[in-house]
DSSP file (Angstrom, degrees, kcal/mol; ACC not computed):
  #  RESIDUE AA STRUCTURE BP1 BP2  ACC     N-H-->O    O-->H-N    N-H-->O    O-->H-N    TCO  KAPPA ALPHA  PHI   PSI    X-CA   Y-CA   Z-CA
    1    1 A M     >        0   0    0      0, 0.0     4,-1.8     0, 0.0     5,-0.1   0.000 360.0 360.0 360.0 -40.0  -48.1  -32.1   20.1
    2    2 A P  H  >  +     0   0    0      0, 0.0     4,-1.3     0, 0.0     0, 0.0   0.896 360.0  54.4 -65.8 -32.6  -50.0  -29.2   18.3
    3    3 A R  H >> S+     0   0    0      1,-0.2     4,-0.8     2,-0.2     3,-0.7   0.926 105.5  51.4 -66.2 -40.7  -49.0  -27.0   21.3
    4    4 A L  H >> S+     0   0    0      1,-0.2     4,-0.9     2,-0.2     3,-0.7   0.879 104.8  57.3 -57.5 -40.1  -45.3  -27.8   20.7
    5    5 A R  H 3< S+     0   0    0     -4,-1.8    -1,-0.2     1,-0.2     3,-0.2   0.803 100.1  58.2 -68.4 -25.8  -45.7  -26.8   17.1
    6    6 A S  H << S+     0   0    0     -4,-1.3     4,-0.3    -3,-0.7    -1,-0.2   0.745 107.9  46.6 -66.6 -23.4  -46.9  -23.3   18.1
    7    7 A F  H XX S+     0   0    0     -4,-0.8     4,-2.4    -3,-0.7     3,-0.7   0.633  87.3  93.5 -94.7 -10.0  -43.7  -22.8   20.0
    8    8 A A  H 3X S+     0   0    0     -4,-0.9     4,-2.6     1,-0.3     3,-0.3   0.916  85.3  47.3 -44.1 -57.7  -41.5  -24.1   17.1
    9    9 A P  H 3> S+     0   0    0      0, 0.0     4,-1.6     0, 0.0    -1,-0.3   0.818 112.1  50.2 -58.1 -30.3  -40.9  -20.6   15.6
   10   10 A V  H <> S+     0   0    0     -3,-0.7     4,-2.0    -4,-0.3    -2,-0.2   0.861 112.0  48.9 -74.9 -36.7  -40.0  -19.1   19.1
   11   11 A I  H  X S+     0   0    0     -4,-2.4     4,-2.2    -3,-0.3    -1,-0.2   0.866 111.3  47.8 -68.3 -39.6  -37.6  -22.0   19.7
   12   12 A L  H  X S+     0   0    0     -4,-2.6     4,-2.0    -5,-0.3    -2,-0.2   0.851 111.2  50.8 -73.1 -33.2  -35.9  -21.6   16.3
   13   13 A A  H  X S+     0   0    0     -4,-1.6     4,-2.7    -5,-0.2     5,-0.2   0.918 110.8  51.4 -66.9 -42.7  -35.6  -17.7   16.8
   14   14 A A  H  X S+     0   0    0     -4,-2.0     4,-2.3     1,-0.2    -2,-0.2   0.925 110.3  46.0 -61.8 -43.3  -34.0  -18.4   20.2
   15   15 A L  H  X S+     0   0    0     -4,-2.2     4,-1.6     2,-0.2    -1,-0.2   0.916 112.7  51.7 -65.1 -38.1  -31.5  -20.8   18.8
   16   16 A A  H  X S+     0   0    0     -4,-2.0     4,-0.7     1,-0.2    -2,-0.2   0.875 110.0  49.5 -68.7 -36.2  -30.7  -18.4   15.9
   17   17 A L  H  < S+     0   0    0     -4,-2.7     3,-0.4     1,-0.2     4,-0.3   0.859 107.8  53.4 -64.9 -36.0  -30.1  -15.5   18.3
   18   18 A S  H >< S+     0   0    0     -4,-2.3     3,-1.2     1,-0.2    -2,-0.2   0.850 101.9  58.3 -74.5 -26.7  -27.8  -17.6   20.5
   19   19 A A  H 3< S+     0   0    0     -4,-1.6    -1,-0.2     1,-0.2    -2,-0.2   0.792  98.8  61.3 -62.8 -24.1  -25.7  -18.4   17.5
   20   20 A C  T 3< S+     0   0    0     -4,-0.7    -1,-0.2    -3,-0.4    -2,-0.2   0.551  85.0 104.2 -84.3  -1.8  -25.1  -14.7   17.0
   21   21 A G  S <  S-     0   0    0     -3,-1.2     2,-0.1    -4,-0.3    -3,-0.0   0.047  89.2 -55.6 -67.2-173.6  -23.5  -14.3   20.4
   22   22 A E        -     0   0    0      1,-0.0     2,-0.3     3,-0.0    -1,-0.2  -0.388  57.5-158.7 -70.2 140.3  -19.7  -13.9   20.9
   23   23 A R        -     0   0    0     -3,-0.1     2,-0.1    -2,-0.1     3,-0.1  -0.769  27.1 -96.3-111.1 159.1  -17.5  -16.6   19.4
   24   24 A A        -     0   0    0     -2,-0.3     2,-0.1     1,-0.1    -1,-0.1  -0.443  57.1 -91.2 -61.9 149.1  -14.1  -17.7   20.2
   25   25 A A        -     0   0    0     -2,-0.1    -1,-0.1     1,-0.1     3,-0.1  -0.450  42.8-122.8 -69.4 135.1  -11.7  -16.1   17.9
   26   26 A E        -     0   0    0     -2,-0.1    -1,-0.1     1,-0.1     2,-0.0  -0.506  36.6 -93.9 -80.8 155.1  -11.1  -18.3   14.9
   27   27 A P        -     0   0    0      0, 0.0    -1,-0.1     0, 0.0     2,-0.1  -0.346  46.5-107.6 -67.0 143.3   -7.4  -19.2   14.3
   28   28 A K        -     0   0    0      1,-0.1     2,-0.0    -3,-0.1    -3,-0.0  -0.375  30.5-106.4 -75.1 150.3   -5.6  -17.0   11.9
   29   29 A T     >  -     0   0    0      1,-0.1     4,-2.2    -2,-0.1     3,-0.2  -0.287  33.3-106.4 -69.1 161.4   -4.6  -18.0    8.5
   30   30 A E  H  > S+     0   0    0      1,-0.2     4,-2.1     2,-0.2     5,-0.1   0.845 123.4  50.9 -63.4 -32.8   -1.0  -18.8    7.8
   31   31 A R  H  > S+     0   0    0      2,-0.2     4,-2.0     1,-0.2    -1,-0.2   0.869 109.0  48.9 -70.6 -35.9   -0.8  -15.4    5.9
   32   32 A E  H  > S+     0   0    0      2,-0.2     4,-0.6     1,-0.2    -2,-0.2   0.873 111.7  50.0 -67.5 -39.7   -2.3  -13.5    8.8
   33   33 A V  H >< S+     0   0    0     -4,-2.2     3,-1.7     1,-0.2     4,-0.3   0.967 110.9  48.4 -66.2 -52.0    0.2  -15.2   11.2
   34   34 A E  H >< S+     0   0    0     -4,-2.1     3,-2.0     1,-0.3     4,-0.2   0.864 103.2  63.9 -61.7 -38.9    3.2  -14.3    9.0
   35   35 A K  H 3< S+     0   0    0     -4,-2.0    -1,-0.3     1,-0.3    -2,-0.2   0.708  96.6  57.8 -63.0 -17.5    1.9  -10.6    8.7
   36   36 A T  T << S+     0   0    0     -3,-1.7    -1,-0.3    -4,-0.6    -2,-0.2   0.564 103.3  59.9 -90.1  -2.1    2.4  -10.1   12.4
   37   37 A G  S <  S+     0   0    0     -3,-2.0    -2,-0.1   106,-0.4    -3,-0.1   0.723  94.9  25.8 -86.6-111.0    6.1  -11.0   12.2
   38   38 A A        -     0   0    0     -4,-0.2     2,-0.3     1,-0.1    -1,-0.1  -0.080  68.0-146.6 -55.1 152.4    8.8   -9.2   10.1
   39   39 A T        -     0   0    0    105,-0.2    27,-2.0    -3,-0.1     2,-0.5  -0.781  10.3-131.1-117.3 166.0    8.4   -5.7    9.2
   40   40 A V  E     -A   65   0A   0    105,-0.3     2,-0.5    -2,-0.3    25,-0.3  -0.980  23.7-139.3-110.3 122.3    9.4   -3.4    6.3
   41   41 A A  E     -A   64   0A   0     23,-2.8    23,-2.1    -2,-0.5     2,-0.5  -0.730  17.6-161.2 -81.6 126.5   11.1   -0.2    7.3
   42   42 A V  E     +A   63   0A   0     -2,-0.5     2,-0.3    21,-0.2    21,-0.2  -0.925  19.7 159.4-112.6 128.0    9.9    2.7    5.2
   43   43 A T  E     +A   62   0A   0     19,-2.6    19,-2.7    -2,-0.5   106,-0.0  -0.871  47.6  33.0-141.2 168.7   11.9    5.9    5.0
   44   44 A E  E    S+     0   0A   0     -2,-0.3     2,-0.5    17,-0.2    -1,-0.2   0.876  70.6 178.8  49.7  49.3   12.5    9.0    2.8
   45   45 A A  E     +     0   0A   0    105,-0.2   107,-1.3    -3,-0.2     2,-0.3  -0.699  12.4 147.3 -79.2 128.1    8.7    9.2    1.7
   46   46 A W  E     -Ab  60 152A   0     14,-2.3    14,-3.5    -2,-0.5     2,-0.3  -0.986  32.5-147.8-157.3 162.6    8.0   12.0   -0.4
   47   47 A C  E     -Ab  59 153A   0    105,-2.1   107,-2.4    -2,-0.3    12,-0.2  -0.931  23.4-117.3-125.8 147.0    5.8   13.2   -3.4
   48   48 A R        -     0   0    0     10,-2.1    10,-0.2    -2,-0.3     2,-0.2  -0.568  38.1-112.7 -75.3 150.5    6.3   15.6   -6.3
   49   49 A P        -     0   0    0      0, 0.0    81,-0.2     0, 0.0    -1,-0.1  -0.579  32.4-125.8 -78.8 152.1    4.0   18.6   -6.2
   50   50 A T        -     0   0    0     79,-1.8    81,-0.1    -2,-0.2     3,-0.1  -0.754  19.9-119.4 -98.0 146.5    1.4   18.5   -9.1
   51   51 A P    >   -     0   0    0      0, 0.0     3,-2.2     0, 0.0    78,-0.1  -0.371  52.3 -68.0 -76.5 161.6    1.0   21.5  -11.4
   52   52 A N  T 3  S+     0   0    0      1,-0.2     3,-0.1    -2,-0.1     0, 0.0  -0.223 121.5  10.4 -51.9 128.9   -2.3   23.2  -11.6
   53   53 A G  T 3  S+     0   0    0      1,-0.3     2,-0.5    -3,-0.1    -1,-0.2   0.366  93.2 126.1  89.2  -9.7   -5.0   21.0  -13.2
   54   54 A V    <   -     0   0    0     -3,-2.2    -1,-0.3     1,-0.1    -4,-0.1  -0.710  38.4-172.2 -86.9 132.5   -2.9   17.8  -13.2
   55   55 A A        +     0   0    0     -2,-0.5    70,-2.1    -3,-0.1     2,-0.4  -0.008  60.5  78.1-118.6  33.3   -4.7   14.9  -11.5
   56   56 A V        -     0   0    0     68,-0.2     2,-0.3    67,-0.2    67,-0.2  -0.989  57.3-179.5-138.1 139.7   -1.9   12.4  -11.4
   57   57 A G  E     - C   0 122A   0     65,-2.3    65,-3.5    -2,-0.4     2,-0.4  -0.848  18.7-134.4-133.5 166.1    1.1   12.5   -9.0
   58   58 A A  E     - C   0 121A   0     -2,-0.3   -10,-2.1   -10,-0.2     2,-0.3  -0.943  17.6-173.0-120.6 139.3    4.2   10.6   -8.2
   59   59 A C  E     -AC  47 120A   0     61,-2.3    61,-2.4    -2,-0.4     2,-0.3  -0.947   4.4-160.7-132.5 157.3    5.6    9.4   -4.8
   60   60 A Y  E     +A   46   0A   0    -14,-3.5   -14,-2.3    -2,-0.3     2,-0.3  -0.958  12.1 167.4-139.5 147.2    8.8    7.8   -3.8
   61   61 A V  E     -     0   0A   0     -2,-0.3    52,-3.6   -16,-0.2     2,-0.5  -0.962  29.8-127.3-150.6 163.6   10.0    5.8   -0.8
   62   62 A S  E     -AD  43 112A   0    -19,-2.7   -19,-2.6    -2,-0.3     2,-0.4  -0.990  28.0-166.6-118.2 131.3   12.9    3.6    0.4
   63   63 A L  E     -AD  42 111A   0     48,-3.1    48,-3.0    -2,-0.5     2,-0.4  -0.960  13.3-175.3-124.3 135.9   12.0    0.1    1.7
   64   64 A T  E     -AD  41 110A   0    -23,-2.1   -23,-2.8    -2,-0.4     2,-0.4  -0.953  15.5-156.2-127.5 109.1   14.1   -2.3    3.7
   65   65 A A  E     -Ae  40 107A   0     41,-0.6    43,-3.5    44,-0.5    44,-0.3  -0.724  15.8-143.0 -89.0 136.1   12.5   -5.6    4.3
   66   66 A A  S    S+     0   0    0    -27,-2.0     2,-0.3    -2,-0.4    -1,-0.1   0.810  90.7   5.3 -58.8 -34.6   13.6   -7.7    7.3
   67   67 A R  S    S-     0   0    0    -28,-0.2    41,-0.1    40,-0.1    -1,-0.1  -0.921 112.1 -57.9-142.5 169.8   13.1  -10.9    5.2
   68   68 A K  S    S+     0   0    0     -2,-0.3     2,-0.2    39,-0.1    -2,-0.1  -0.174  73.3 145.7 -51.8 130.9   12.1  -11.4    1.5
   69   69 A D  E     -F  105   0A   0     36,-2.3    36,-2.3    -4,-0.1     2,-0.3  -0.776  37.6-125.9-149.7-169.1    8.7   -9.6    0.8
   70   70 A R  E     -F  104   0A   0     34,-0.3    72,-2.7    -2,-0.2     2,-0.6  -0.920  14.5-130.5-157.5 131.2    6.8   -7.8   -1.8
   71   71 A L  E     +FG 103 141A   0     32,-2.6    32,-2.3    -2,-0.3    70,-0.2  -0.747  36.8 166.3 -74.0 110.7    5.0   -4.4   -2.0
   72   72 A V  E     +     0   0A   0     68,-2.4     2,-0.3    -2,-0.6    69,-0.2   0.634  53.2   5.9-106.4 -16.2    1.7   -5.4   -3.4
   73   73 A D  E     - G   0 140A   0     67,-1.5    67,-3.4    10,-0.1     2,-0.3  -0.980  49.4-156.9-162.6 153.9   -0.6   -2.4   -2.9
   74   74 A V  E     - G   0 139A   0      8,-0.4     8,-0.4    -2,-0.3     2,-0.3  -0.987  13.9-170.0-134.3 143.3   -0.8    1.3   -1.8
   75   75 A T  E     + G   0 138A   0     63,-2.1    63,-3.0    -2,-0.3     5,-0.1  -0.919   9.4 166.6-129.4 159.6   -3.8    3.0   -0.6
   76   76 A S  B >   -K   79   0B   0      3,-0.6     3,-1.4    -2,-0.3    61,-0.1  -0.936  44.1-124.5-170.4 142.3   -4.4    6.7    0.2
   77   77 A P  T 3  S+     0   0    0      0, 0.0     3,-0.1     0, 0.0    60,-0.1   0.644 110.2  64.5 -67.5 -13.8   -7.4    9.0    0.8
   78   78 A L  T 3  S+     0   0    0     58,-0.4    48,-2.5     1,-0.2    49,-0.4   0.591 112.3  19.5 -84.9  -9.2   -6.1   11.1   -2.0
   79   79 A S  B <   -K   76   0B   0     -3,-1.4    -3,-0.6    46,-0.2    -1,-0.2  -0.948  47.7-157.4-160.7 136.8   -6.6    8.5   -4.7
   80   80 A D  S    S+     0   0    0     44,-0.3     2,-0.3    -2,-0.3    44,-0.1   0.311  92.6  55.1 -94.0  11.0   -8.6    5.3   -5.3
   81   81 A D  E     +H  123   0A   0     42,-0.5    42,-3.1    -5,-0.1     2,-0.5  -0.802  62.9 166.1-145.4  92.2   -6.1    4.1   -7.9
   82   82 A I  E     -H  122   0A   0     -8,-0.4    -8,-0.4    -2,-0.3     2,-0.4  -0.965  16.1-165.4-112.4 124.0   -2.4    3.9   -6.9
   83   83 A Q  E     -H  121   0A   0     38,-2.4    38,-2.8    -2,-0.5     2,-0.8  -0.887  19.5-134.4-115.9 144.9   -0.2    2.0   -9.2
   84   84 A I  E     -H  120   0A   0     -2,-0.4    15,-3.4    15,-0.2     2,-0.2  -0.824  38.1-174.5 -93.0 113.5    3.3    0.6   -8.6
   85   85 A H  E     -HI 119  98A   0     34,-2.6    34,-2.1    -2,-0.8     2,-0.3  -0.653  20.6-163.0-112.8 163.4    5.4    1.5  -11.7
   86   86 A E  E     - I   0  97A   0     11,-2.3    11,-2.6    32,-0.2     2,-0.4  -0.943  16.3-133.9-134.3 159.9    8.7    0.9  -13.2
   87   87 A M  E     + I   0  96A   0     -2,-0.3     2,-0.3     9,-0.2     9,-0.2  -0.947  25.3 176.0-114.3 137.6   10.6    2.7  -15.9
   88   88 A T  E     - I   0  95A   0      7,-2.9     7,-4.3    -2,-0.4     2,-0.5  -0.930  24.2-134.8-137.1 156.7   12.4    0.9  -18.7
   89   89 A T  E     + I   0  94A   0     -2,-0.3     2,-0.4     5,-0.3     5,-0.3  -0.975  21.8 179.1-118.0 124.1   14.2    1.9  -21.7
   90   90 A E  E >  S- I   0  93A   0      3,-3.0     3,-1.8    -2,-0.5    -2,-0.0  -0.995  72.6 -16.1-127.3 125.5   13.6    0.1  -24.9
   91   91 A D  T 3  S-     0   0    0     -2,-0.4    -1,-0.2     1,-0.3     3,-0.1   0.881 130.5 -50.5  40.8  50.5   15.4    1.1  -28.2
   92   92 A G  T 3  S+     0   0    0      1,-0.2     2,-0.5    -3,-0.1    -1,-0.3   0.537 118.0 114.3  80.1   1.4   16.4    4.4  -26.6
   93   93 A V  E <   -I   90   0A   0     -3,-1.8    -3,-3.0     2,-0.0     2,-0.5  -0.945  60.3-138.0-114.9 124.4   12.8    5.2  -25.5
   94   94 A M  E     -I   89   0A   0     -2,-0.5     2,-0.4    -5,-0.3    -5,-0.3  -0.640  25.3-174.7 -81.9 127.9   11.8    5.3  -21.8
   95   95 A R  E     -I   88   0A   0     -7,-4.3    -7,-2.9    -2,-0.5     2,-0.4  -0.929  16.0-144.8-125.8 154.7    8.6    3.7  -21.0
   96   96 A M  E     +I   87   0A   0     -2,-0.4     2,-0.3    -9,-0.2    -9,-0.2  -0.940  25.6 166.4-116.5 131.6    6.5    3.5  -17.8
   97   97 A G  E     -I   86   0A   0    -11,-2.6   -11,-2.3    -2,-0.4     2,-0.2  -0.982  36.0 -99.2-146.5 156.9    4.5    0.5  -16.9
   98   98 A V  E     -I   85   0A   0     -2,-0.3   -13,-0.2   -13,-0.2     3,-0.1  -0.536  24.0-136.5 -72.9 136.7    2.6   -1.1  -14.0
   99   99 A L    >   -     0   0    0    -15,-3.4     3,-2.0    -2,-0.2   -15,-0.2  -0.785  22.0-168.0 -84.6  96.5    4.3   -3.8  -12.0
  100  100 A P  T 3  S+     0   0    0      0, 0.0    -1,-0.2     0, 0.0     3,-0.1   0.800  84.6  42.8 -66.6 -24.2    1.2   -6.1  -11.9
  101  101 A D  T 3  S-     0   0    0      1,-0.4     2,-0.1    -3,-0.1    -2,-0.0   0.250 115.1-118.4-100.4  11.6    2.7   -8.4   -9.2
  102  102 A G    <   -     0   0    0     -3,-2.0     2,-0.5   -18,-0.2    -1,-0.4  -0.469  46.1 -47.8  90.0-162.4    4.1   -5.4   -7.1
  103  103 A L  E     -F   71   0A   0    -32,-2.3   -32,-2.6    -2,-0.1     2,-0.1  -0.970  50.4-125.7-126.7 120.2    7.7   -4.8   -6.3
  104  104 A E  E     -F   70   0A   0     -2,-0.5   -34,-0.3   -34,-0.2    -2,-0.0  -0.328  19.7-162.8 -61.5 135.0   10.1   -7.5   -5.0
  105  105 A L  E     -F   69   0A   0    -36,-2.3   -36,-2.3    -2,-0.1     3,-0.1  -0.873   9.4-149.9-119.1  95.4   11.9   -6.6   -1.8
  106  106 A P    >   -     0   0    0      0, 0.0     3,-1.4     0, 0.0   -41,-0.6  -0.258  35.8 -87.4 -66.8 156.6   14.9   -8.8   -1.1
  107  107 A A  B 3  S-e   65   0A   0      1,-0.3   -41,-0.2   -43,-0.1   -39,-0.1  -0.402 104.5  -2.9 -66.5 130.6   15.8   -9.4    2.5
  108  108 A G  T 3  S+     0   0    0    -43,-3.5     2,-0.5     1,-0.2    -1,-0.3   0.432 104.1 112.5  78.0   1.2   18.0   -6.8    4.1
  109  109 A R    <   -     0   0    0     -3,-1.4   -44,-0.5   -44,-0.3     2,-0.3  -0.924  65.7-126.2-114.1 131.4   18.5   -4.8    1.0
  110  110 A T  E     -D   64   0A   0     -2,-0.5     2,-0.5   -46,-0.2   -46,-0.2  -0.521  18.3-161.0 -75.6 135.3   17.1   -1.3    0.6
  111  111 A V  E     -D   63   0A   0    -48,-3.0   -48,-3.1    -2,-0.3     2,-0.6  -0.974   8.0-159.7-111.6 117.3   15.0   -0.7   -2.4
  112  112 A T  E     -D   62   0A   0     -2,-0.5     2,-0.4   -50,-0.2   -50,-0.3  -0.885   7.0-153.6-108.5 123.1   14.6    3.0   -3.3
  113  113 A L        +     0   0    0    -52,-3.6     6,-0.2    -2,-0.6   -52,-0.1  -0.789  35.3 155.7 -90.2 131.8   11.7    4.2   -5.5
  114  114 A R    >   -     0   0    0      4,-1.5     3,-1.8    -2,-0.4   -55,-0.1  -0.945  47.4 -67.3-153.5 167.9   12.9    7.3   -7.2
  115  115 A P  T 3  S+     0   0    0      0, 0.0     3,-0.1     0, 0.0     4,-0.0  -0.355 120.4  23.7 -68.0 147.7   12.3    9.4  -10.3
  116  116 A G  T 3  S+     0   0    0      1,-0.3     2,-0.2   -30,-0.0     3,-0.1   0.522 126.5  49.0  82.3   3.0   13.3    7.8  -13.5
  117  117 A A  S <  S-     0   0    0     -3,-1.8    -1,-0.3     1,-0.3    -4,-0.1  -0.480 109.5 -15.7-143.7-150.9   12.9    4.2  -11.8
  118  118 A E  S    S+     0   0    0     -6,-0.3    -4,-1.5   -32,-0.2    -1,-0.3  -0.304  74.3 152.6 -61.8 147.2   10.3    2.4   -9.8
  119  119 A H  E     - H   0  85A   0    -34,-2.1   -34,-2.6    -6,-0.2     2,-0.4  -0.963  45.6-100.9-164.2 175.1    7.7    4.8   -8.2
  120  120 A L  E     -CH  59  84A   0    -61,-2.4   -61,-2.3    -2,-0.3     2,-0.6  -0.936  28.5-157.6-110.4 130.4    4.2    5.1   -7.0
  121  121 A M  E     -CH  58  83A   0    -38,-2.8   -38,-2.4    -2,-0.4     2,-0.8  -0.924   2.5-157.4-112.0 121.0    1.7    6.8   -9.4
  122  122 A L  E     -CH  57  82A   0    -65,-3.5   -65,-2.3    -2,-0.6     3,-0.4  -0.853  17.8-160.7-103.3 112.0   -1.5    8.2   -7.7
  123  123 A M  E     + H   0  81A   0    -42,-3.1   -42,-0.5    -2,-0.8   -43,-0.2  -0.531  64.8  12.9 -91.0 154.5   -4.1    8.4  -10.5
  124  124 A N  S    S-     0   0    0    -69,-0.3   -44,-0.3    -2,-0.2    -1,-0.2   0.880  83.3-152.1  51.4  48.8   -7.2   10.6  -10.3
  125  125 A L        -     0   0    0    -70,-2.1   -46,-0.2    -3,-0.4    -1,-0.1  -0.164  12.3-147.6 -54.0 136.7   -6.1   12.7   -7.4
  126  126 A S  S    S+     0   0    0    -48,-2.5    -1,-0.1     1,-0.2   -47,-0.1   0.657  84.7   5.4 -80.1 -13.2   -8.9   14.2   -5.2
  127  127 A Q  S    S-     0   0    0    -49,-0.4    -1,-0.2   -72,-0.0     2,-0.1  -0.975  92.5 -87.9-157.7 161.9   -6.9   17.2   -4.6
  128  128 A P        -     0   0    0      0, 0.0     2,-0.7     0, 0.0   -73,-0.1  -0.404  36.6-114.6 -75.4 156.2   -3.5   18.5   -5.7
  129  129 A L        -     0   0    0    -78,-0.1   -79,-1.8   -81,-0.1     2,-0.4  -0.799  40.6-164.6 -88.2 116.9   -0.1   17.6   -4.1
  130  130 A V    >   -     0   0    0     -2,-0.7     3,-2.1   -81,-0.2    23,-0.3  -0.870  24.7-103.2-109.9 134.7    1.0   21.0   -2.6
  131  131 A I  T 3  S+     0   0    0     -2,-0.4    23,-0.2     1,-0.2     3,-0.1  -0.286 107.3  24.7 -53.2 139.9    4.6   21.8   -1.4
  132  132 A G  T 3  S+     0   0    0     21,-2.2    -1,-0.2     1,-0.4     2,-0.2   0.154 104.6  96.6  90.6 -15.6    4.8   21.7    2.4
  133  133 A E    <   -     0   0    0     -3,-2.1    20,-2.9    20,-0.2    -1,-0.4  -0.520  68.7-125.5 -96.7 176.0    1.8   19.4    2.8
  134  134 A A  E     - J   0 152A   0     18,-0.2     2,-0.5    -2,-0.2    18,-0.2  -0.918   6.0-141.3-121.7 145.3    1.9   15.7    3.3
  135  135 A A  E     - J   0 151A   0     16,-2.6    16,-3.0    -2,-0.3     2,-0.5  -0.919  19.9-132.6-103.6 124.8    0.3   12.8    1.5
  136  136 A E  E     + J   0 150A   0     -2,-0.5     2,-0.4    14,-0.2   -58,-0.4  -0.668  30.1 179.4 -77.2 121.9   -1.0    9.9    3.6
  137  137 A L  E     - J   0 149A   0     12,-2.5    12,-3.0    -2,-0.5     2,-0.6  -0.982  18.0-161.7-126.0 132.4    0.2    6.4    2.1
  138  138 A T  E     -GJ  75 148A   0    -63,-3.0   -63,-2.1    -2,-0.4     2,-0.5  -0.965  15.5-152.2-112.6 117.5   -0.5    3.1    3.4
  139  139 A L  E     -GJ  74 147A   0      8,-3.2     8,-1.9    -2,-0.6     2,-0.5  -0.789   5.2-156.5 -90.5 126.1    1.9    0.4    2.0
  140  140 A V  E     -G   73   0A   0    -67,-3.4   -68,-2.4    -2,-0.5   -67,-1.5  -0.904  10.9-171.2-110.0 124.0    0.6   -3.1    1.8
  141  141 A F  E     -G   71   0A   0      3,-0.6   -70,-0.2    -2,-0.5     5,-0.1  -0.751  28.7-121.3-114.8 157.9    3.1   -5.9    1.7
  142  142 A R  S    S+     0   0    0    -72,-2.7  -107,-0.1    -2,-0.3    -1,-0.1   0.916 106.1   7.9 -56.8 -49.1    2.6   -9.7    1.0
  143  143 A N  S    S+     0   0    0    -73,-0.2  -106,-0.4     2,-0.1    -1,-0.1   0.604 117.3  73.3-117.9 -14.6    4.0  -11.0    4.2
  144  144 A S  S    S-     0   0    0    -74,-0.2    -3,-0.6     1,-0.1  -105,-0.2  -0.594  87.7 -89.5 -91.9 157.6    4.6   -7.9    6.5
  145  145 A P        -     0   0    0      0, 0.0  -105,-0.3     0, 0.0    -1,-0.1  -0.272  52.1 -94.0 -61.0 156.7    2.2   -5.7    8.3
  146  146 A D        -     0   0    0     -6,-0.1     2,-0.4  -107,-0.1    -6,-0.2  -0.269  39.7-150.9 -59.7 152.1    0.8   -2.6    6.4
  147  147 A V  E     - J   0 139A   0     -8,-1.9    -8,-3.2    -3,-0.1     2,-0.4  -0.989   3.8-156.1-134.9 128.5    2.8    0.6    7.1
  148  148 A S  E     + J   0 138A   0     -2,-0.4     2,-0.3   -10,-0.2   -10,-0.2  -0.858  18.0 176.2-106.9 137.6    1.3    4.0    6.9
  149  149 A V  E     - J   0 137A   0    -12,-3.0   -12,-2.5    -2,-0.4     2,-0.8  -0.941  33.5-127.4-133.5 153.7    3.5    7.0    6.3
  150  150 A Q  E     - J   0 136A   0     -2,-0.3     2,-0.7   -14,-0.2   -14,-0.2  -0.917  28.9-156.6-100.9 111.3    3.2   10.9    5.7
  151  151 A A  E     - J   0 135A   0    -16,-3.0   -16,-2.6    -2,-0.8  -105,-0.3  -0.789  14.6-131.9 -91.3 116.0    5.0   11.5    2.5
  152  152 A Q  E     -bJ  46 134A   0   -107,-1.3  -105,-2.1    -2,-0.7     2,-0.7  -0.448  15.2-126.9 -71.2 143.0    6.1   15.2    2.4
  153  153 A V  E     +b   47   0A   0    -20,-2.9   -21,-2.2   -23,-0.3     2,-0.3  -0.822  52.2 133.6 -92.1 113.1    5.3   17.1   -0.8
  154  154 A R        -     0   0    0   -107,-2.4     3,-0.1    -2,-0.7   -23,-0.0  -0.962  57.8 -89.9-152.5 163.2    8.5   18.7   -2.2
  155  155 A E        -     0   0    0     -2,-0.3  -107,-0.0  -107,-0.2  -108,-0.0  -0.488  59.0 -90.6 -72.6 154.9   10.5   19.2   -5.3
  156  156 A P        -     0   0    0      0, 0.0    -1,-0.1     0, 0.0     3,-0.1  -0.331  45.4-102.7 -64.9 148.4   13.2   16.6   -6.0
  157  157 A A        -     0   0    0      1,-0.1     3,-0.1    -3,-0.1    -3,-0.0  -0.486  48.1 -96.0 -68.8 142.2   16.6   17.2   -4.5
  158  158 A P        -     0   0    0      0, 0.0     2,-0.4     0, 0.0    -1,-0.1  -0.284  40.5-108.0 -61.6 141.6   19.0   18.5   -7.2
  159  159 A V        -     0   0    0     -3,-0.1     2,-0.2     1,-0.0     0, 0.0  -0.557  34.8-132.3 -74.8 124.9   21.1   15.8   -8.7
  160  160 A E        -     0   0    0     -2,-0.4     2,-0.2     1,-0.1    -1,-0.0  -0.586  20.9-115.3 -79.9 141.9   24.8   16.1   -7.5
  161  161 A A        -     0   0    0     -2,-0.2    -1,-0.1     1,-0.1     3,-0.0  -0.479  32.6-102.1 -70.7 146.4   27.5   16.0  -10.0
  162  162 A D    >   -     0   0    0      1,-0.2     3,-1.9    -2,-0.2    -1,-0.1  -0.559  25.9-146.8 -68.1 121.4   29.9   13.1   -9.9
  163  163 A P  T 3  S+     0   0    0      0, 0.0    -1,-0.2     0, 0.0    -2,-0.0   0.757  95.8  61.5 -63.4 -17.9   33.2   14.5   -8.3
  164  164 A G  T 3         0   0    0      1,-0.2    -2,-0.1    -3,-0.0    -3,-0.0   0.408 360.0 360.0 -88.2  10.4   35.3   12.2  -10.4
  165  165 A V    <         0   0    0     -3,-1.9    -1,-0.2     0, 0.0    -3,-0.0   0.371 360.0 360.0-102.6 360.0   34.0   13.7  -13.6
């Protein structure tokens, strides 16, 4: 018996090491299974150039979800704080604010983030957004797989006059 006690630490170490071996993959959670299904099409990704010394930038995209979804986060190597914003008008004053629950994406309908409306704000930019370059953005959705895009940095297209006016 005393001899067996001297081997106890060795036996325990062997058991612990064998537990560290490869395991069968654990089943995915319901959310992970859902995220492998329907996707969100991301088009028309672009960002405004930033003036010298400005550390905040704005980016825009068009999103079309195959099924009801929500844009919940955006990441980029250019900023560690990207916010999903909306513009509202109260008493004739435009206000910008964070959408804390993200942006709703109805099934089959394109939602376009654009100047003066919903948009992405890149706070504390690590480098300026320069015309002709691209900003890497990864869009994170509640139910769909993440989508990475290269958003071209450019000036906004001029607003066309309504031909009926």
